[in-house]
Backbone as a chain_set.jsonl record, in Angstrom:
{"seq": "MPIRCRWQNTNINWQQVKAAGYAFAFVKCSDGSAYKQQFIDIGRTHAKNAVAAGLKIGYYHFAHPTNHGGLVNDATSEANYLIATLKTDFPTPNFPLVLDFEDENMHITTAEAKTWVETFYNVLQQAGYEMIFYTYKVYVDAHLPATHGFGALPLWLASYPRNFDINKLPKNPVGWTGWEIWQYNDKGTVKGISGGVDLNIMNKAFFDKY", "coords": {"N": [[85.436, 42.512, 115.751], [86.786, 45.451, 116.462], [88.836, 46.944, 119.388], [88.169, 50.052, 120.357], [90.853, 50.163, 122.809], [91.55, 53.488, 124.133], [89.998, 54.147, 124.202], [87.648, 52.831, 125.802], [88.737, 52.558, 128.095], [89.484, 50.49, 131.163], [87.185, 49.317, 131.16], [85.916, 46.325, 130.152], [84.17, 43.277, 129.766], [85.263, 40.498, 128.526], [84.331, 38.498, 129.074], [81.316, 37.587, 128.572], [81.513, 39.24, 125.936], [82.028, 37.045, 124.823], [80.216, 35.255, 125.207], [77.844, 36.951, 124.105], [78.445, 36.381, 121.847], [80.29, 36.78, 119.675], [83.577, 37.18, 117.839], [86.133, 37.908, 117.536], [88.622, 40.656, 117.942], [90.144, 43.141, 118.265], [92.827, 45.275, 119.253], [94.131, 48.502, 119.958], [97.381, 49.124, 119.421], [99.861, 50.746, 119.506], [100.851, 53.8, 118.971], [101.519, 56.295, 116.168], [104.998, 57.378, 116.667], [105.331, 56.634, 119.441], [103.257, 57.039, 122.421], [101.436, 56.858, 125.48], [102.152, 55.266, 128.502], [99.991, 54.78, 129.628], [97.671, 53.644, 127.843], [98.924, 52.064, 126.856], [99.145, 50.14, 128.739], [96.818, 49.587, 129.272], [96.116, 48.367, 126.589], [97.749, 46.11, 126.766], [95.909, 44.551, 129.046], [94.13, 44.411, 128.338], [93.991, 42.875, 125.703], [95.454, 40.028, 126.379], [93.37, 39.638, 128.13], [90.907, 39.376, 126.282], [92.423, 37.658, 125.081], [91.724, 35.394, 127.071], [89.486, 34.817, 127.258], [88.061, 33.652, 125.073], [88.401, 35.15, 123.136], [89.802, 34.994, 119.151], [92.404, 38.007, 118.66], [94.008, 40.688, 117.17], [96.143, 43.5, 116.233], [96.641, 47.395, 116.408], [98.049, 49.578, 114.646], [98.021, 52.863, 114.583], [98.571, 55.213, 112.496], [101.245, 58.195, 111.711], [102.462, 59.363, 108.656], [104.88, 61.451, 108.177], [107.207, 63.805, 106.324], [109.481, 64.419, 107.512], [112.755, 64.828, 109.204], [112.73, 62.192, 107.173], [111.576, 60.569, 104.735], [111.722, 57.743, 105.417], [112.911, 57.404, 107.172], [111.002, 58.364, 109.21], [108.995, 56.453, 109.317], [110.271, 53.618, 109.2], [110.831, 54.589, 111.233], [108.557, 54.471, 113.23], [107.426, 51.838, 112.748], [108.907, 49.919, 114.237], [108.364, 51.103, 116.277], [106.299, 49.774, 116.825], [106.789, 47.465, 116.36], [108.268, 46.713, 119.295], [106.766, 47.687, 120.986], [104.672, 45.058, 121.217], [106.468, 42.715, 122.041], [106.308, 44.04, 124.596], [104.954, 42.036, 126.386], [103.106, 40.865, 125.334], [100.294, 39.038, 124.233], [100.709, 37.221, 121.654], [99.766, 38.025, 118.672], [96.203, 36.859, 116.935], [95.748, 37.366, 114.321], [97.445, 38.935, 111.161], [99.675, 42.144, 111.85], [97.799, 45.535, 111.631], [97.929, 48.156, 109.352], [96.259, 51.561, 110.795], [95.476, 54.02, 108.165], [94.933, 56.407, 108.409], [95.499, 59.78, 109.402], [93.628, 62.472, 109.51], [95.445, 64.367, 109.324], [97.013, 64.24, 107.891], [100.657, 65.485, 106.16], [101.469, 65.402, 103.274], [103.18, 64.483, 100.427], [100.988, 62.65, 97.613], [102.516, 60.191, 96.197], [104.794, 60.486, 98.125], [103.639, 58.843, 100.568], [103.008, 56.611, 99.226], [105.577, 55.029, 99.544], [105.659, 55.21, 101.813], [104.202, 53.027, 102.987], [105.087, 51.899, 101.907], [107.677, 51.995, 103.212], [107.251, 50.708, 105.911], [105.988, 48.541, 105.367], [108.093, 46.564, 103.987], [109.761, 46.917, 107.186], [107.96, 45.468, 109.098], [107.319, 42.884, 107.245], [110.131, 42.161, 107.124], [110.418, 41.352, 109.891], [108.7, 39.218, 109.978], [105.979, 39.471, 110.306], [103.335, 40.262, 108.905], [100.854, 41.652, 107.365], [97.474, 44.145, 107.683], [95.956, 46.108, 105.672], [94.54, 49.406, 106.607], [91.503, 51.34, 106.284], [89.855, 54.199, 104.903], [86.918, 55.231, 102.017], [87.122, 57.488, 101.26], [88.866, 59.374, 102.175], [91.99, 57.273, 101.011], [92.086, 57.588, 98.757], [92.59, 59.82, 98.312], [94.54, 60.32, 99.649], [97.217, 58.423, 98.152], [98.556, 57.557, 95.317], [96.713, 56.029, 92.883], [97.949, 54.234, 91.514], [99.205, 52.413, 93.318], [99.423, 49.791, 94.454], [99.061, 48.528, 95.963], [97.355, 46.385, 96.449], [97.151, 44.143, 96.755], [97.301, 43.604, 99.56], [96.053, 42.69, 102.452], [92.641, 44.839, 102.822], [90.933, 46.199, 104.946], [87.879, 47.135, 106.066], [86.541, 50.902, 105.855], [83.576, 51.814, 106.191], [80.332, 52.788, 106.766], [77.157, 51.984, 106.752], [73.43, 53.974, 106.707], [71.706, 52.492, 106.989], [72.752, 49.209, 107.545], [73.507, 46.297, 105.133], [73.99, 43.41, 104.888], [73.517, 42.684, 101.64], [74.192, 44.728, 100.588], [76.891, 45.553, 99.551], [79.93, 47.961, 100.169], [81.458, 50.857, 98.035], [85.159, 49.711, 97.205], [88.262, 50.674, 97.734], [90.277, 52.475, 94.867], [92.594, 50.082, 93.672], [91.719, 47.842, 95.19], [90.071, 45.007, 94.56], [88.311, 43.93, 96.38], [87.526, 43.319, 100.195], [89.091, 41.908, 103.679], [88.057, 42.65, 105.627], [85.216, 44.373, 107.099], [83.919, 47.345, 108.376], [81.803, 48.521, 109.759], [80.283, 50.366, 111.806], [80.274, 52.354, 114.57], [79.661, 52.977, 116.494], [78.262, 51.231, 117.489], [76.552, 48.81, 120.02], [77.179, 46.789, 122.729], [76.91, 43.901, 124.307], [78.844, 43.68, 127.684], [80.246, 45.973, 127.52], [80.948, 49.476, 128.234], [79.779, 52.143, 126.511], [79.994, 53.316, 123.019], [80.89, 51.299, 119.932], [83.443, 50.092, 117.429], [81.552, 48.201, 114.379], [82.625, 45.186, 113.34], [82.65, 42.591, 110.233], [84.101, 39.653, 109.36], [85.2, 38.421, 106.716], [84.772, 35.086, 106.447], [86.315, 32.965, 105.478], [89.338, 34.091, 105.157], [88.907, 34.536, 108.426], [89.272, 32.376, 109.017], [91.983, 30.478, 108.515], [93.591, 32.022, 110.171]], "CA": [[85.476, 43.209, 116.314], [88.499, 45.747, 116.828], [87.836, 47.701, 120.469], [89.642, 51.07, 120.235], [90.938, 50.496, 123.446], [91.795, 54.251, 125.058], [88.204, 55.393, 124.978], [87.013, 52.192, 126.055], [89.89, 52.083, 129.716], [89.817, 48.516, 131.109], [85.569, 48.497, 131.731], [85.544, 45.663, 129.376], [83.85, 42.305, 130.553], [85.092, 39.669, 127.983], [83.427, 36.751, 129.023], [79.964, 38.829, 128.114], [81.857, 40.123, 124.681], [82.776, 36.467, 123.684], [78.833, 35.062, 125.197], [77.318, 37.838, 123.046], [78.579, 36.196, 119.608], [81.694, 37.854, 119.002], [84.708, 36.039, 117.604], [87.759, 38.324, 117.065], [88.47, 41.325, 118.295], [91.511, 43.902, 117.172], [92.83, 45.938, 119.639], [95.381, 49.295, 119.561], [98.726, 48.864, 120.734], [100.545, 51.82, 119.107], [100.782, 55.251, 117.942], [102.547, 56.936, 116.065], [106.506, 56.622, 117.315], [104.991, 57.232, 120.936], [102.109, 56.172, 123.795], [100.878, 57.061, 126.461], [102.113, 54.703, 128.603], [98.875, 53.982, 130.809], [97.087, 53.483, 126.911], [99.791, 50.697, 126.022], [99.141, 48.894, 129.312], [95.532, 49.05, 128.232], [95.688, 47.006, 125.386], [97.81, 45.089, 126.909], [94.873, 44.223, 129.248], [92.537, 44.19, 127.083], [94.574, 41.778, 124.109], [95.284, 39.408, 127.661], [91.533, 38.858, 128.929], [90.213, 38.811, 124.81], [92.134, 36.02, 124.783], [90.808, 34.481, 128.192], [87.389, 34.978, 126.464], [88.167, 32.493, 123.881], [88.42, 35.287, 121.802], [90.864, 35.635, 118.446], [92.839, 38.95, 117.911], [94.855, 41.111, 116.267], [96.933, 44.478, 117.405], [96.643, 47.935, 114.962], [98.866, 50.88, 114.394], [97.832, 54.39, 113.955], [99.83, 55.708, 111.911], [101.111, 59.85, 111.849], [103.096, 59.486, 107.611], [105.413, 62.761, 108.0], [108.946, 63.715, 105.612], [110.543, 65.208, 108.854], [113.659, 63.68, 109.848], [112.965, 61.645, 105.596], [109.972, 59.45, 104.717], [112.203, 55.867, 105.496], [113.235, 57.094, 108.781], [109.709, 58.375, 110.43], [107.776, 55.525, 108.332], [110.943, 52.973, 110.101], [110.505, 54.759, 113.17], [106.954, 53.909, 113.793], [107.477, 50.507, 112.778], [110.033, 49.239, 115.214], [108.399, 50.987, 117.885], [105.075, 48.267, 116.933], [107.098, 45.836, 117.102], [108.716, 46.419, 120.134], [105.835, 47.783, 121.877], [104.378, 44.415, 121.002], [107.145, 42.861, 122.552], [106.321, 43.81, 125.904], [104.376, 40.981, 127.283], [101.508, 41.605, 124.535], [99.804, 38.374, 123.697], [100.816, 36.538, 120.502], [98.204, 38.038, 118.082], [96.141, 35.829, 116.037], [95.663, 38.69, 113.034], [98.094, 40.011, 110.684], [99.481, 43.416, 112.642], [96.807, 46.634, 111.076], [98.421, 49.6, 109.622], [95.215, 52.424, 110.72], [95.704, 54.525, 107.536], [93.822, 57.423, 107.541], [95.602, 60.469, 109.648], [93.511, 63.706, 108.726], [97.061, 66.008, 109.657], [99.067, 63.959, 106.871], [100.472, 65.976, 105.102], [102.328, 64.542, 102.602], [102.019, 63.774, 98.565], [100.614, 60.721, 97.366], [103.761, 59.829, 95.905], [105.584, 60.002, 99.327], [102.104, 58.535, 101.823], [103.154, 55.406, 99.493], [106.954, 55.415, 99.321], [105.873, 56.039, 103.218], [103.228, 52.325, 103.503], [106.558, 50.665, 101.555], [108.969, 51.358, 103.881], [106.444, 50.209, 107.32], [105.336, 47.271, 105.207], [109.205, 45.854, 104.167], [110.326, 47.054, 108.394], [107.327, 44.828, 109.659], [108.436, 41.489, 106.904], [111.392, 41.499, 107.933], [110.015, 41.193, 111.553], [107.725, 38.116, 110.533], [104.349, 40.053, 110.172], [102.114, 39.678, 107.618], [99.865, 43.555, 107.451], [96.088, 44.521, 107.03], [95.653, 47.834, 105.641], [92.867, 49.599, 107.491], [91.232, 53.153, 105.505], [88.287, 54.517, 104.122], [87.356, 54.973, 100.774], [87.375, 59.281, 100.55], [91.087, 58.864, 102.625], [92.655, 56.32, 100.938], [91.768, 57.74, 97.323], [92.954, 61.081, 98.074], [96.353, 60.267, 99.966], [97.601, 57.23, 97.955], [98.13, 56.913, 93.693], [95.774, 55.425, 91.922], [98.764, 53.27, 91.139], [100.234, 52.384, 94.933], [100.671, 49.134, 94.476], [98.817, 47.992, 97.397], [96.075, 45.604, 96.381], [97.356, 42.189, 97.525], [97.404, 43.687, 100.792], [94.399, 42.8, 102.985], [92.3, 45.417, 102.954], [90.16, 46.432, 106.065], [87.347, 48.434, 105.315], [85.605, 51.557, 106.906], [81.854, 52.691, 105.628], [78.51, 53.567, 107.337], [75.706, 52.552, 106.034], [72.691, 54.329, 107.578], [71.02, 51.298, 107.432], [73.631, 47.667, 107.013], [72.598, 45.127, 104.507], [75.013, 42.699, 104.289], [73.713, 42.008, 101.011], [74.639, 46.386, 99.183], [78.103, 45.774, 99.957], [80.828, 49.25, 100.586], [82.815, 50.826, 97.442], [86.223, 49.05, 97.471], [89.414, 51.954, 97.285], [90.789, 52.45, 94.538], [93.85, 49.126, 93.659], [91.358, 47.043, 95.936], [89.096, 44.456, 94.518], [87.313, 43.146, 97.615], [88.427, 43.95, 101.194], [88.604, 41.43, 104.34], [87.436, 43.46, 106.573], [84.054, 45.783, 106.742], [83.704, 48.232, 109.66], [79.956, 48.875, 109.499], [79.767, 50.871, 112.238], [81.6, 53.213, 114.526], [78.466, 53.602, 117.074], [77.658, 50.26, 117.643], [76.112, 48.141, 121.124], [77.993, 45.974, 123.104], [76.902, 43.48, 126.115], [79.699, 43.899, 128.133], [80.403, 46.783, 126.742], [79.936, 50.749, 127.742], [80.129, 52.884, 125.05], [79.79, 53.029, 121.524], [81.975, 49.972, 119.734], [83.485, 49.868, 116.285], [81.356, 46.623, 115.024], [83.196, 44.65, 112.198], [82.364, 41.402, 109.909], [85.244, 38.608, 108.17], [85.393, 36.771, 105.472], [85.17, 33.826, 107.031], [87.886, 32.38, 104.288], [89.898, 35.039, 105.541], [89.113, 34.832, 110.094], [89.524, 30.492, 109.578], [92.441, 30.798, 107.425], [94.06, 32.499, 110.822]], "C": [[85.817, 44.483, 117.291], [87.41, 46.941, 118.244], [89.537, 48.477, 120.732], [89.882, 51.723, 122.394], [91.441, 52.134, 124.589], [90.66, 54.723, 125.432], [87.627, 53.938, 125.538], [87.538, 51.867, 128.209], [90.371, 50.722, 129.763], [88.278, 48.055, 131.423], [85.356, 48.134, 130.764], [84.697, 44.436, 130.462], [83.804, 41.445, 129.154], [84.358, 38.5, 127.973], [81.985, 37.292, 128.579], [80.081, 38.894, 126.302], [81.473, 38.458, 123.735], [80.865, 35.09, 123.87], [77.796, 35.81, 124.213], [77.655, 37.462, 121.147], [79.756, 36.589, 119.325], [82.358, 36.901, 118.851], [86.251, 36.909, 117.73], [87.459, 39.655, 118.064], [90.181, 42.206, 118.207], [92.207, 45.243, 118.377], [94.036, 47.39, 119.756], [96.218, 49.144, 120.597], [99.853, 49.839, 120.119], [100.556, 52.745, 118.519], [101.769, 55.938, 117.576], [104.474, 56.206, 116.316], [106.619, 57.158, 118.504], [103.895, 57.326, 121.196], [102.205, 56.468, 124.367], [101.451, 56.012, 127.181], [101.286, 53.572, 129.072], [97.615, 53.433, 129.295], [97.073, 51.871, 126.725], [99.341, 49.4, 127.267], [97.26, 48.063, 129.725], [94.488, 48.236, 127.484], [96.327, 46.089, 125.869], [96.603, 43.88, 127.854], [93.959, 44.027, 128.57], [92.99, 42.996, 126.006], [94.064, 40.104, 125.205], [93.708, 38.515, 128.127], [90.44, 38.46, 127.242], [90.473, 36.927, 124.773], [91.652, 34.766, 125.946], [89.659, 34.162, 128.135], [87.558, 34.126, 125.547], [88.14, 34.04, 121.678], [89.955, 35.62, 120.224], [90.929, 37.041, 117.889], [93.743, 38.864, 117.121], [95.137, 42.54, 117.122], [96.747, 45.779, 115.51], [97.325, 49.438, 115.342], [98.294, 52.014, 113.774], [99.178, 55.395, 113.538], [100.096, 56.988, 111.641], [102.348, 59.845, 110.91], [103.727, 61.262, 108.693], [106.518, 62.42, 107.259], [109.816, 63.857, 107.109], [110.864, 64.234, 109.096], [113.849, 62.439, 108.379], [112.127, 60.652, 106.228], [110.413, 57.515, 105.402], [112.466, 55.972, 106.68], [111.883, 57.566, 110.073], [109.169, 56.848, 109.752], [108.558, 54.066, 109.969], [110.195, 52.557, 111.738], [109.219, 53.528, 113.791], [106.117, 52.988, 114.212], [107.702, 49.385, 113.295], [109.191, 49.357, 116.311], [106.897, 50.029, 118.299], [105.401, 47.661, 117.837], [107.553, 45.43, 118.47], [107.59, 47.323, 121.092], [105.302, 46.059, 122.49], [104.931, 43.173, 121.857], [106.881, 42.519, 124.122], [105.207, 43.886, 126.586], [102.681, 41.287, 126.212], [101.631, 40.233, 124.216], [100.128, 37.77, 122.092], [98.954, 37.052, 119.534], [97.776, 36.44, 116.657], [95.831, 36.141, 114.366], [96.94, 38.596, 112.451], [98.245, 41.007, 111.158], [98.533, 44.032, 111.189], [97.8, 47.802, 111.435], [96.781, 50.366, 109.9], [95.888, 53.526, 109.925], [95.079, 55.457, 107.681], [93.382, 58.99, 108.956], [94.731, 61.144, 109.122], [94.694, 64.626, 109.154], [97.99, 65.49, 108.997], [99.357, 64.785, 105.99], [101.839, 66.342, 104.561], [101.627, 64.66, 100.984], [101.525, 62.97, 98.551], [101.404, 59.617, 97.138], [104.432, 59.53, 96.933], [104.537, 59.274, 100.704], [102.705, 56.992, 100.988], [104.275, 54.98, 98.994], [106.632, 54.861, 101.394], [105.59, 54.24, 103.518], [104.269, 51.331, 102.637], [107.269, 50.315, 102.292], [108.243, 51.099, 105.321], [105.806, 48.882, 106.843], [106.65, 46.519, 105.147], [109.541, 46.061, 105.903], [109.654, 45.362, 109.224], [107.503, 42.849, 109.175], [109.394, 41.083, 107.311], [111.352, 40.601, 109.257], [109.631, 39.848, 111.345], [106.116, 38.229, 110.712], [104.204, 40.354, 108.961], [101.063, 41.627, 108.632], [98.809, 43.593, 106.715], [96.124, 46.107, 107.166], [94.192, 48.574, 105.538], [92.564, 51.042, 106.892], [90.132, 52.618, 105.021], [88.418, 55.445, 103.223], [88.013, 56.835, 100.496], [88.456, 59.295, 100.283], [92.04, 57.966, 101.67], [92.836, 56.882, 99.222], [91.936, 58.921, 96.982], [93.998, 61.083, 98.288], [97.053, 59.295, 99.291], [97.362, 57.758, 96.123], [97.573, 56.659, 93.118], [96.654, 53.841, 91.892], [99.213, 52.696, 91.558], [99.95, 50.755, 94.752], [100.379, 47.82, 95.637], [97.404, 46.464, 97.674], [96.447, 44.217, 96.937], [96.935, 42.139, 99.12], [95.869, 43.4, 101.364], [93.572, 43.863, 103.124], [90.526, 45.208, 104.389], [88.851, 48.045, 106.29], [86.313, 49.575, 106.173], [84.451, 52.148, 106.173], [81.186, 52.598, 106.141], [78.111, 53.494, 107.427], [74.863, 53.325, 107.169], [71.88, 53.25, 107.876], [72.014, 49.683, 106.929], [72.835, 46.657, 106.64], [74.024, 44.537, 103.951], [75.268, 42.376, 102.623], [74.266, 43.644, 99.595], [76.324, 45.971, 100.018], [78.384, 47.735, 99.792], [81.367, 49.095, 99.125], [84.274, 49.95, 98.258], [86.903, 50.688, 96.943], [89.909, 51.742, 95.997], [92.522, 51.512, 93.597], [93.216, 47.98, 94.67], [90.448, 46.327, 94.967], [88.093, 43.747, 95.701], [87.934, 43.648, 99.04], [87.703, 42.696, 102.269], [87.769, 41.438, 105.317], [86.439, 44.385, 106.73], [84.199, 46.494, 108.559], [82.801, 48.707, 109.335], [79.203, 49.927, 110.48], [80.941, 51.344, 113.104], [80.362, 53.52, 115.833], [77.623, 52.385, 117.431], [77.758, 49.927, 119.447], [76.976, 46.626, 121.483], [77.589, 44.973, 124.299], [78.792, 43.026, 126.537], [80.828, 44.941, 128.612], [81.057, 47.972, 126.95], [80.62, 51.107, 126.916], [80.455, 52.413, 123.984], [81.664, 51.631, 121.077], [81.666, 50.095, 117.856], [82.578, 47.966, 115.691], [82.091, 46.688, 113.085], [82.35, 43.125, 111.492], [83.868, 40.874, 109.275], [84.761, 38.994, 107.215], [86.081, 35.89, 105.851], [85.911, 32.829, 106.304], [89.263, 32.831, 105.742], [90.144, 34.25, 108.209], [90.122, 33.198, 109.347], [91.087, 30.374, 108.736], [94.335, 31.022, 108.727], [93.824, 32.121, 112.389]], "O": [[85.396, 44.641, 118.437], [86.277, 47.421, 118.259], [90.715, 48.213, 120.974], [89.514, 52.713, 123.026], [91.666, 51.899, 125.777], [90.286, 55.378, 126.405], [86.495, 54.315, 125.841], [86.964, 51.288, 129.132], [91.118, 50.041, 129.06], [87.979, 46.923, 131.802], [84.736, 48.877, 130.004], [84.6, 44.609, 131.677], [82.749, 41.448, 128.52], [83.92, 37.772, 127.083], [82.155, 36.959, 127.406], [79.147, 38.689, 125.527], [80.956, 38.38, 122.62], [80.476, 34.343, 122.972], [76.969, 35.139, 123.596], [77.371, 37.883, 120.026], [79.923, 36.612, 118.105], [82.13, 35.828, 119.41], [87.315, 36.358, 118.015], [86.458, 39.781, 118.77], [91.227, 41.569, 118.084], [91.817, 46.355, 118.019], [95.144, 46.913, 119.514], [96.138, 49.061, 121.823], [100.975, 49.442, 120.433], [100.241, 52.657, 117.332], [102.738, 56.241, 118.273], [104.946, 55.077, 116.181], [107.525, 57.914, 118.851], [103.189, 57.733, 120.273], [103.397, 56.751, 124.483], [101.394, 55.144, 126.31], [101.42, 52.348, 129.08], [96.635, 52.81, 129.705], [96.239, 50.978, 126.574], [99.215, 48.2, 127.02], [96.767, 47.0, 130.104], [93.338, 47.795, 127.484], [95.834, 44.983, 125.65], [96.433, 42.71, 127.511], [93.025, 43.228, 128.495], [92.112, 42.251, 125.571], [93.082, 39.372, 125.082], [93.282, 37.376, 128.32], [89.568, 37.6, 127.118], [89.841, 35.879, 124.641], [91.334, 33.6, 125.714], [88.958, 33.4, 128.801], [86.4, 33.898, 125.198], [88.023, 34.01, 120.453], [90.898, 36.387, 120.421], [90.136, 37.483, 117.057], [94.268, 37.922, 116.527], [94.66, 42.8, 118.226], [96.727, 45.48, 114.317], [96.996, 50.18, 116.267], [98.108, 52.099, 112.56], [100.161, 55.955, 114.023], [99.062, 57.43, 111.14], [103.402, 60.143, 111.472], [103.123, 61.894, 109.56], [106.975, 61.277, 107.249], [110.784, 63.173, 107.441], [110.278, 63.162, 109.247], [114.894, 61.789, 108.356], [111.949, 60.149, 107.337], [109.706, 56.546, 105.681], [112.383, 55.001, 107.431], [111.803, 57.273, 111.266], [109.115, 56.208, 110.802], [108.019, 53.701, 111.014], [109.706, 51.739, 112.517], [109.103, 52.455, 114.384], [105.161, 52.845, 114.974], [107.18, 48.283, 113.13], [109.015, 48.477, 117.154], [106.48, 49.685, 119.404], [105.093, 47.337, 118.984], [107.411, 44.291, 118.914], [108.061, 47.508, 122.215], [105.403, 45.715, 123.668], [104.064, 42.51, 122.426], [107.053, 41.473, 124.748], [104.594, 44.805, 127.129], [101.587, 41.776, 126.492], [102.76, 39.853, 123.904], [99.293, 38.256, 121.33], [97.778, 36.706, 119.642], [98.413, 35.63, 115.984], [95.723, 35.318, 113.457], [97.768, 38.123, 113.231], [97.142, 41.54, 111.271], [98.45, 43.457, 110.103], [98.274, 48.277, 112.466], [95.911, 49.81, 109.23], [96.782, 54.136, 110.512], [94.271, 55.487, 106.753], [92.288, 59.347, 109.392], [94.599, 60.759, 107.96], [94.446, 65.829, 109.232], [99.197, 65.728, 109.054], [98.597, 64.994, 105.044], [102.785, 67.036, 104.935], [100.5, 64.806, 100.509], [101.483, 62.285, 99.573], [101.255, 58.477, 97.576], [104.829, 58.366, 96.981], [105.004, 59.342, 101.841], [102.933, 56.08, 101.783], [104.159, 54.463, 97.882], [107.465, 54.217, 102.031], [106.488, 53.743, 104.197], [104.2, 50.106, 102.74], [107.69, 49.173, 102.48], [109.08, 51.463, 106.147], [105.191, 48.16, 107.629], [106.755, 45.717, 106.075], [109.659, 44.885, 106.245], [110.334, 44.459, 109.712], [107.681, 41.895, 109.933], [109.656, 39.976, 107.78], [111.968, 39.582, 109.57], [109.991, 39.057, 112.217], [105.298, 37.398, 111.108], [105.045, 40.678, 108.122], [100.865, 42.209, 109.699], [98.775, 43.285, 105.523], [96.237, 46.927, 108.077], [93.208, 48.438, 104.811], [93.433, 51.899, 107.047], [89.621, 51.522, 104.793], [89.321, 56.28, 103.168], [88.959, 57.242, 99.821], [89.095, 59.269, 99.231], [93.203, 58.307, 101.881], [93.8, 56.474, 98.575], [91.671, 59.363, 95.864], [94.768, 61.653, 97.516], [97.993, 59.083, 100.056], [96.301, 58.216, 95.7], [97.888, 57.29, 92.109], [96.21, 52.72, 92.142], [99.944, 51.992, 90.861], [100.988, 50.378, 95.296], [100.979, 46.808, 96.0], [96.876, 45.911, 98.639], [95.714, 43.434, 97.542], [96.465, 41.202, 99.766], [94.811, 43.778, 100.862], [93.861, 44.083, 104.3], [89.586, 44.424, 104.518], [88.944, 49.251, 106.519], [85.466, 49.198, 106.983], [84.693, 53.151, 105.5], [81.296, 51.372, 106.178], [77.542, 54.3, 108.163], [75.295, 53.411, 108.319], [71.386, 53.113, 108.995], [71.754, 49.202, 105.826], [71.887, 46.152, 107.241], [74.807, 44.913, 103.079], [76.339, 42.02, 102.131], [74.537, 43.624, 98.395], [76.542, 46.311, 101.181], [77.543, 48.574, 99.469], [81.705, 47.998, 98.68], [84.396, 49.665, 99.449], [86.415, 51.529, 96.189], [90.057, 50.531, 95.834], [93.378, 52.197, 93.038], [94.028, 47.138, 95.055], [89.841, 47.187, 94.329], [87.134, 43.025, 95.43], [88.89, 44.42, 98.958], [86.525, 42.348, 102.177], [86.996, 40.593, 105.767], [86.853, 45.506, 106.432], [84.556, 45.95, 109.604], [82.916, 49.519, 108.416], [78.056, 50.341, 110.306], [82.123, 51.096, 112.865], [80.311, 54.736, 116.019], [76.417, 52.497, 117.649], [78.608, 50.456, 120.163], [77.277, 45.702, 120.728], [78.031, 45.337, 125.39], [79.62, 42.357, 125.919], [81.731, 44.933, 129.449], [81.938, 48.115, 126.102], [81.719, 50.709, 126.529], [81.065, 51.358, 123.809], [82.747, 51.352, 121.591], [80.631, 50.153, 117.192], [82.802, 46.892, 116.251], [82.103, 47.511, 112.17], [81.492, 42.588, 112.192], [84.654, 41.675, 108.77], [83.938, 39.881, 106.99], [87.293, 35.678, 105.808], [86.002, 31.723, 106.836], [89.777, 32.239, 106.692], [91.073, 33.809, 108.886], [91.345, 33.09, 109.259], [90.65, 29.659, 107.834], [95.478, 30.61, 108.527], [94.427, 32.733, 113.27]]}, "num_chains": 1, "name": "protein.A"}
């Protein structure tokens, strides 16, 4: 269950969330190359409280890829911003860091987007982090070349069926043969949290790995 902390503010009772049977949460940590301090503080609070309640945690970065100032410079700046933000007393994550790739205002070519993602990923690797790729099929199929080569990265796929059925799996984006996390609802209800919540399932092997 990822929590988009900007929208939930600090109104989360993590003990109730844990008691309701939820095992993990992803907290928004950074956005682009700048993020309001109040939202960073909220994310840190969420992470600490989720850990204290006994949940595994991860962090995601909402990407705003652009070629202004150069693709490599832009991607490097965003990756370093995520890394620097994590160092401001955020608990150590259980899961790899997440690149949230879904910016509707992204105006670069598919080849440029591939270079951007490669650069972002390489910066995280050099800093000792693994990476999860979050997106939805229509978006990534339109914004990356079919031969992007990212299929080995763990996929967190957003796909919202009218009626959730674990036996009816979503279609994978081009380049992936499966997902590790499926976000199946963006308006879920969870005891301990006010408002709609993103609900997910994770492959058990992936959960156990971390």
